[in-house]
C-alpha positions in Angstrom: 44.5 42.8 -1.1 42.0 40.8 0.8 38.9 40.0 -1.2 35.7 39.1 0.6 33.3 36.5 -0.8 30.3 38.5 0.5 28.3 36.5 2.9 24.8 35.1 3.3 23.9 37.2 6.3 22.1 35.5 9.2 18.9 37.0 10.5 19.5 39.1 13.7 15.9 38.7 14.9 13.9 35.5 14.5 10.2 35.4 13.5 8.8 32.1 14.6 6.8 30.5 11.8 3.6 28.8 12.9 2.7 25.3 11.7 0.2 25.5 8.9 -2.1 22.9 7.3 -0.5 22.5 3.9 -1.6 20.3 0.9 1.5 18.2 1.7 0.3 17.3 5.2 -3.2 16.5 3.8 -2.1 14.2 0.9 1.4 13.0 1.9 2.7 14.3 -1.5 5.5 16.8 -1.3 4.5 20.2 -2.6 6.6 23.3 -3.0 4.5 25.2 -0.4 4.9 22.4 2.1 8.6 22.0 1.5 9.3 25.7 2.0 7.2 25.7 5.2 9.2 22.7 6.6 12.5 24.4 5.7 11.3 27.5 7.4 10.4 25.5 10.5 13.9 23.9 10.4 15.5 27.3 10.1 13.5 28.8 13.0 14.3 25.8 15.2 18.0 26.3 14.4 18.0 30.0 15.5 15.9 29.1 18.5 17.9 26.2 19.8 21.5 26.4 18.5 24.0 27.1 21.4 27.2 29.0 21.0 29.7 26.5 19.5 33.2 25.9 18.2 34.5 23.9 15.3 37.8 23.3 13.4 38.2 25.1 10.1 40.8 24.1 7.5 40.8 26.7 4.7 42.7 27.1 1.4 42.4 30.6 -0.1 43.9 31.2 -3.5 44.3 34.0 -6.1 45.7 33.3 -9.6 45.3 34.4 -13.2 42.6 32.4 -15.1 45.1 31.6 -17.9 48.2 29.8 -16.9 50.0 31.4 -19.9 49.4 34.9 -18.4 52.6 36.9 -17.8 51.2 37.7 -14.4 51.1 34.1 -13.1 54.1 34.5 -10.8 53.4 38.0 -9.5 49.7 37.7 -9.0 49.4 34.3 -7.5 48.7 33.8 -3.8 48.0 30.6 -1.9 47.2 30.7 1.9 46.4 27.7 4.0 45.0 28.4 7.5 43.9 26.2 10.4 41.5 28.0 12.8 39.1 27.5 15.6 35.8 28.8 14.2 33.4 30.3 16.7 29.7 31.2 16.6 28.5 33.1 19.6 24.9 33.4 20.6 23.6 36.6 22.2 20.1 37.6 23.1 19.1 41.2 23.6 16.7 42.5 26.2 13.8 42.5 23.8 14.4 38.8 22.9 16.2 39.2 19.5 18.8 36.6 18.9 22.1 37.3 17.1 24.7 34.7 16.0 28.1 36.2 15.5 31.0 34.5 13.7 34.7 34.8 14.4 37.9 32.9 13.9 41.0 32.2 16.1 43.8 31.4 13.7 46.2 28.7 14.9 48.5 28.4 11.9 49.1 29.9 8.4 50.9 27.9 5.8 52.0 25.4 8.4 53.5 28.0 10.8 52.1 28.8 14.2 50.0 32.0 14.2 47.5 33.8 16.4 44.8 36.1 15.1 41.2 36.8 14.6 40.9 37.2 10.8 42.0 35.5 7.7 43.8 38.1 5.6 42.8 36.6 2.2 43.1 36.5 -0.6 39.5 35.3 -0.3 37.2 34.5 2.6 33.6 33.3 3.1 31.5 34.1 6.1 27.8 33.8 7.2 27.1 30.1 6.3 27.4 28.9 9.9 25.4 31.6 11.6 22.7 32.0 8.9 21.8 28.5 8.0 20.5 27.6 4.5 18.2 30.7 4.4 18.2 31.0 0.6 15.5 28.3 0.4 12.8 29.1 2.9 9.4 30.5 3.2 10.8 33.8 4.5 12.5 34.4 1.2 9.5 34.0 -1.1 9.3 37.8 -1.6 12.9 37.6 -2.9 13.0 34.4 -4.9 11.1 32.4 -7.5 11.2 28.7 -6.4 10.6 25.7 -8.6 10.2 22.1 -7.4 11.8 19.5 -9.7 9.5 16.5 -9.9 10.9 13.1 -9.0 10.2 10.1 -11.3 8.0 7.3 -9.9 10.0 5.1 -7.6 12.6 7.8 -6.9 11.2 8.6 -3.4 14.7 8.1 -1.8 16.4 10.5 -4.1 17.0 14.1 -2.9 14.2 16.6 -3.4 15.5 19.4 -5.7 14.3 23.0 -5.3 15.6 25.5 -7.7 15.6 29.2 -7.1 16.1 32.5 -9.0 16.2 35.9 -7.4 13.4 38.2 -8.5 14.4 41.3 -10.6 15.9 44.1 -8.5 12.8 46.3 -8.9 10.6 43.6 -7.5 12.5 42.3 -4.5 12.7 44.1 -1.1 15.9 45.6 0.2 16.4 43.1 3.0 16.8 40.0 0.8 19.6 37.6 1.9 20.8 37.4 -1.7 20.7 41.1 -2.6 21.9 40.4 -6.2 20.6 38.7 -9.3 21.4 35.0 -8.9 20.2 31.5 -9.1 20.9 28.0 -7.7 19.4 24.9 -6.2 19.1 23.0 -2.9 19.1 19.2 -2.4 16.8 18.1 0.5 16.9 14.7 2.1 13.3 13.3 1.8 13.6 11.5 5.2 14.8 14.3 7.4 13.6 17.2 5.2 16.9 18.9 5.8 19.1 20.7 3.2 22.1 18.6 2.5 23.6 20.6 -0.4 23.2 24.2 -1.6 24.6 25.9 -4.7 24.2 29.4 -6.1 25.6 31.4 -9.0 25.8 35.2 -9.1 26.8 36.3 -12.7 27.5 40.0 -12.0 29.0 40.1 -8.5 31.0 43.1 -7.2 34.4 41.5 -6.4 36.1 44.8 -5.6 34.0 47.8 -5.0 36.7 50.3 -5.9 38.0 53.3 -4.0 41.4 54.4 -2.8 44.2 52.8 -0.8 45.7 54.3 2.3 48.3 56.1 0.3 45.7 57.6 -2.1 46.1 55.2 -5.0 42.9 54.4 -7.0 41.4 50.9 -6.7 39.5 50.0 -9.8 36.2 48.2 -9.3 36.0 44.6 -10.6 32.9 42.7 -11.4 32.6 39.0 -12.3 31.0 35.7 -11.7 30.6 34.2 -8.1 29.7 30.6 -7.6 29.6 28.7 -4.3 28.4 25.4 -2.9 27.9 24.2 0.7 27.5 20.6 2.0 25.7 19.9 5.3 25.6 17.0 7.7 24.0 16.3 11.1 25.8 17.3 14.3 24.6 16.7 17.9 24.9 19.6 20.4 23.3 19.5 23.8 21.4 16.4 22.8 19.8 18.1 19.8 20.6 17.5 16.1 21.6 20.4 13.9 22.6 20.4 10.2 26.0 22.1 9.9 28.3 22.9 7.0 31.0 20.3 6.4 32.6 21.9 3.3 32.3 25.3 1.6 33.7 26.0 -1.8 33.5 29.4 -3.4 35.0 30.9 -6.5 35.0 34.3 -8.2 36.3 35.1 -11.7 36.7 38.7 -13.0 39.0 41.5 -14.0 40.4 42.9 -17.3 43.1 40.2 -17.1 40.8 37.5 -15.6 41.7 36.5 -12.1 40.3 33.6 -10.1 39.8 34.0 -6.3 38.8 30.7 -4.5 38.0 29.6 -1.0 37.8 25.9 0.0 37.2 25.0 3.6 36.4 21.9 5.7 34.6 22.0 9.1 34.8 19.3 11.8 34.8 18.7 15.5 31.7 20.7 16.3 31.2 21.2 20.1 29.5 23.6 22.4 31.3 26.7 23.4 31.5 26.6 27.2 33.9 27.7 30.0 34.8 25.5 32.9 36.2 27.0 36.1 37.1 25.7 39.5 38.0 27.2 42.9 41.1 25.8 44.7 42.2 26.6 48.2 45.1 29.1 48.6 48.1 27.4 50.3 50.3 30.4 50.5 52.9 29.1 47.9 52.0 31.8 45.4 50.7 35.3 45.5 46.9 35.5 45.9 
């Protein structure tokens, strides 16, 4: 059974944030308001300027009992290694809304050549390359409670740390990126003001929603903990610098006989998605 690590969904339409005169810009001292505004500006620029692109994905997806002494270790363990070309395609509608759509072209599975569009599990993660680090941004203040961790004097080169906790379900709107109770933190480079590391923890995540199989068997729902972390680094596309994921690590633990689902991936070789064509003269040697 394929288990989905439910994604951080990218915004289908982009609202361009205006530059505001924050206390940070007036005093030069980082403030939570100013940091969130800058991160929102970064996010808006990402959605405005990022072209369609490709990158290489090396992913290891596993499922195994939490306890190695479990009698189910052999029958319930899965380990899938895939190498894929990961694609993010940019489309713009007639009214100007931008959508970034993710897909994969699988080249090999467990070292054997393969062709396909989707990883079959046991765990996958999607949304991080199309959505950007949206969990920490001005646009999510109706969904999150943010806290700026103060740096000690002389620590100006250390990452800025912003912690976040989702507001109670009754208080947050329905369109929050993290539509569950969760918490985490982001590390922000003080020179570039870009997110370099993001972690979050969802303690009561729906791992399996339940339902029925194709042959009518009941699927029992499973809830458990979901933790994930993403590292970012700078990538140049079309002469512009974007901060893209280099690694994604996700793990879920749940079930009556606790099971661990994990997804660990590395991303490299980012380049613009483009097609090159040429016209050659027909010399009569082949059918036109």
